[in-house]
N, C-alpha and C positions, 0 to 999 in steps of 0.2 A: 409396248411403248416404253422406250428407254428414258429414264429420268437422269439427264446428265448432271443436274445440280446435286443429286445424291451420289451418283457413281464417282464424281470427281471431287467430292467434298474432301478437303485435306484432312489427314489423320495425324499430322505432326507439323511442327513449325516449318520444316524444310519444304513442305508442300504448299504452304500458304503463298498465294500469288498477290503481288502488288502492295504488300504492307511491310517492306523491309525494315522500317523504323520500329516495328513491333516484333517482327518474326525473324529478323536477321540474326546472324550468329552473335553479334555484339550488342543487340538491342536490349535495353534495360528490362523490358517486360519479360523477354525470353529468359534472361539470366535469373531474374527473380523466381520465375516458374521452375526452372531447372534446379535451383537451389531449394525449392520448396518453401519459399518465404514471401510469396506474393500476397499483398494485403487486399482488402476490399477495393474494387476498381469499377470504374464506369467508363464505357466506350460511347463515343458519339461520332456520327458520320452518315453519309448518304446510304440509301438502301442498296442492297445487293453487293456490298463490298466486304462482307465477311465477319460481321460482329458476332453472330451466333457461332459461326465456325471457330473463331478464335477462342471463344469461351469453352467450346467442346475440347479443343486442343489443349487448353490450359488444364481442364479437368483430367484429361488423359495423361498429360505430362506430370501433374502432381499426384496422380493416382487417387482422385477424389470421386465419390459418387456424385452424379450429375442430375440435377433437378431443374427443369425448364418451365418457366411461367411467363405469362403476358400480363402486364399491369392492368390491362383493360378488363381482365376476367379473373384475376387472382383473388383467392379467398383466404382470409386470415386463418380460418380453422385448418386449411391445408398446410399452411406454413407451420402452425403450432404442432401438427402431427409429425412433421419432419424434425422440428426442434426436440420433441419428446423422444423420437426414435433414436436420436444420437446423443441424448442427454448424458447418459452414463457410459459412453463408449469413448475410445481413444480416436475413433475415426471422425474425420471432419467432412461434411458434405459441401458441395459447391451449389449454391442456389443462383441460377441465372434468371434475371427478370428483363424481358424485352419491353420496349416502350416505357422505360422506367420513369420518364418524366410525368407519366400519368398516375403515379402512385399517390394515393390520398395521404393526408398527414397522419391519420390513425394507423395506416398500413406501414408508414415509415417508422412510427413509434414502436411497432411490434418488432421490427428488424433491429432497432437500436441496441437492446440488451445483448443479443447474440453477436452483434458486430463488436460490441464493447469487450466481451469476454473471448472473442475469437473462436467460439465453438462452431461456427460456420464461416464459409467464405462467400461473400456476396459479390456478384458481378452483375452490373446493369448495363443496358444498351438502349440507345435512342437515336433517332435521326436528328434530334435537337440536342443542344448542350443541356444535359440534365441538371447541371449544378445550379441553374437558375430556379429549378422547381424543388430541389431537395433541401431539407432542413440543414441549418448550419451544423448541427450535431453530427449528421451523417457525412456532410462534406468534409468536416475536420478529420474524419476517420478513414477517408478514402483518397484514392488517386484517380486522376482523369486522363484518359488517353483518347486521342483523335484517330478515327479511321478515315483514311483518305480515299478519294475517287481512284479507282484502278486505272492506271495509264493504258493507253492504246497498245503499247508494246507488250505489257503484261497480259492484256486481253488476247492479243494475237497468240501468245504462247499457250494460253489456256485453250484457245480455239483449236490449236494444233493438237493438244492433248486430247481434246474431245473427239476430234476426227480419228485419231489413232485408236482411242479406246473403243470407238464405235465399230471398228473392224472385227472385234472379238465376237464370234458367232455370226458374222455377216461376211465371211471371206469372199463369197461370190457376189456380194451386193453391198460393199462398204460405201460409206458416205463420201461423196466427192463434191467439191465446191468450185465454182468459177472464181477467178481472182477478184472480180468486182463484187461478187457475193460475199467474199471474205472481208473485203474493205467495208461493205455496208453493215455486216454483222457487228464489226467493231465500232465503226464510227457512229452508228445509230443507237448504240446502247448506253451512251452517256456515262461511261465508267461503271456501269452496273453489270457485274459478271453474271448474276442470276438471270437478268433480262436477256443477255446475249445467248446463254445456254438454252433458255426456254424457247427462244425464237428458232435456234438451230434444231431443237427437239421437235417442235411442231412441223417445221419445214421438212425434216428428214423422214417424218412419218407420212408425208404426202409423196415425196420423191426422194430416192437415195442420191440423186444428183441435184444439188441445191443451186438455183440460179438467182440472180438479182431480182428478176421479175417475180419469182415465187416469194422471196423475202418481202418485197414491197407489197405483195398482195396480202400478207399477214401483218406487216407493220408499214403502213404507207408513209410515215414520216418519223424522223429521229425522235427518240425520247428526250424530254426536257427534264432538267433537274428541278424545274419549277422555281417559285420564289416564295412559297408559303412557309417553308421551313426557315426558322429564324436565321440560321447561319447563312444559307443560300441567299435569303432575302437581303441581308445586310451586305454580303459580299458583292452581289450583283449591283446594288445601288452604289456601293463604294467604288466599284470598278468603273461604272458609268461616270460618276462625278470626277474621279481622278483622270479619266481619259479626256473629258471635256476641259478640265483644268490644264491638261497637257496639250490642248489644241489638236488632238488626234480625232478627226471627224469620223473616220471609219470605225475606230474602236468605240467611240461614243455611240454611234448608230447601232453597232453590234450589241452592246450591252443593253441599249434601249430595247432592241428586238428580243433579247433574252428575258428582260423583265416583262414585256408585253406577253410573250409566249408562255411565260410562267404564271400568268394570271394576275400580275400586279395591277392595281387600280391606276387609271390614268391620273386621277387626282393626286395620289401619292407621288408619282413621278413628276408631275407638274410642280408640286410644292418644293420638291428637291431642286428643281431647276430655278425656281424663284430665289431660293436661298443662295444658290451658286451665283446667280446673276449679280447679287449684291456683294457676297463674300469674296468672290474671285475675279470679278470684272469691275464692279463698282463704277466709279467715275471715269474709268478709262473708256467706257462706252455706256453712258447713262441710259441709252435706249434699250439695253439688254434687259434691265429690270422691267421696263414698260412692256416689252414684247412678251416676257415670260409671265407677267401678271395677266396679260391678255390671254395667253395660252392657257393659264390655269382656269380662267373664267370660261373660256371656250370649251375645254374638254369636259368641264362639269355639266355643260348644257348639251353637249353632243354625244359624248361617250364613244366606245369602240363600235365599229372598226375605224371610223373616220378620224377619231382622236389620235390615232397613230401618226397621221400625217402632220397634224399640228405639233405634236411632241417632237417629231423628226425635224421640223423646221426650226423649232426652238433649240434643239441640240446642235444642229449645224451652225446656227447663228452664234451660239455661245462659243463653240469651238473656234470660229473664225474671228472672234472679238479679241482685242488686246486685253491683257489681264492685269489687274491691280487689286491687291488686298489691303490697300491703305486704310479704307474705312474699317475693315475687320481689325487691323492692328491698332488703329487709333482708339476705338471704343474699348478694346480689351485693356490697353494701357491706362486709359482714363479710369475704368472700373477698378483696376488694380490699385491705382493711386488712392481712390476713395476707400477701398478696403484696407489699405495701409494706414488710414487715418489722416490723410491730407484733406482737411476740411477748411478751406480758405474763407475768410470773411468777404462777403460780396461788396465791391466798391460802392460807395454811396451814390455815385453818378448813374448807376444802372439798376438800382433797386426800384421797387414799385413806386415808392415815393421819392423819386430821383431828385438829386440836387446837382445842378450844373451839367445836365446831360446834353451832349452835342448830337443833334439829329443829322446823321450822315448825308441825307438827301439835300440838306441845306448847304452842303459843302461839296456838291458834285458827285456824291455817292460814297465818299470815304473821308473820314476825319480821324486823326489819331487821338485816342483817349484811353483811360484805364478800364480794362475789362476784367482783369485778374489782379488780385492784391499781391500775388507773387507769380513770377514768370514760370509757366509750365509749358511743356511742348510734347504733344502727343501725335500730331498729324504730320506725316511725311509724304507729300504728294510725289508721284512718280512721273517721270518724263515719258509717258506713253499714252497714245490715243488722245481722247479729249482731256484727260487729266493733265497732259502736258500744257494745254492752253490755260487750264485753271491755275497751274503752278506759275506760269509766266505772268498771269494777271496779279496773283497774290504777291509774287516777288516784286512786281513793279510798284504796287501801291502800299505794301505792308512789309515792314522790316521783320523778317523771320530768322535772322541770323542769331 
């Protein structure tokens, strides 16, 4: 059984696929490694995109002994043994720690002295941004690099390499793939090179001719990046909100589906929609807030799978609604004024013990009187949707010039 993930693992920067910003000829990371001056570094990004591989290539490029650990099982005594082994030598080891965001504080403190005196090179990796879980002392001594999803074009190149390498030793029975099988291998792997190669490996051990039907029997549906990882979680939520704000219904529904498929709770999605209904639509369509509040209540009682329909209805409604952020801008401006020290005396006619207060209903619904001791202006109604009617009424009865 051939392990493509091992046989195709890059041995130098030129062989790394899909991370040109790190491995390209002019990439800062590569230049620092080739000059032998790379400092402590942390990588974060999705699974199967080459974090461990890059660490191994760095060790080879800088000619450093390589030690690999996982933060979930790392033991301090093992680290101390390595520190002692290289204590009085000119050789510097590279210690690679996967899942580095899981390092306990006491484990981080053990690393700090050797990071400070540069007797070792520490490289960490995580699917989450590790800087949120590392101490400030370690962060200040390190650099952070993002590992990106591998593009489909890069995956296709890697797939071609895998098929070519498979022919070695199998001249009479090399791997062949139908065109739709190639497309599925790439498209269903979600930018994860390891997942793609593993699927190819399993399929080729069943049949040397790989078909779409065979692949789907092993992986019935495309892999999802999920939404539990912090970066993916916020990126998907942000993409959905920005798509709705931009009135793109198809994009909004797509990112909603990604969030649902990734395991995001219906309540979280509904809360985001309620906020958007007020922040980005507001009085241009006051019913948007009512509908989203109702959706939030409904999904909390119903749950998946039916909650997906309620959320979809809300997303489509918000996309198709006129947009106004006047309420968002107005409260921010007013709060800024208060923070800047604008504390006006309340006019006597509208205090609790009011003097000479004019009751608007006694004057047909509006009467001119002092409400601010100094003229301030925060609200700018927009001529869109229902807000246009509100603006027309205010302009008619109240001088806002």
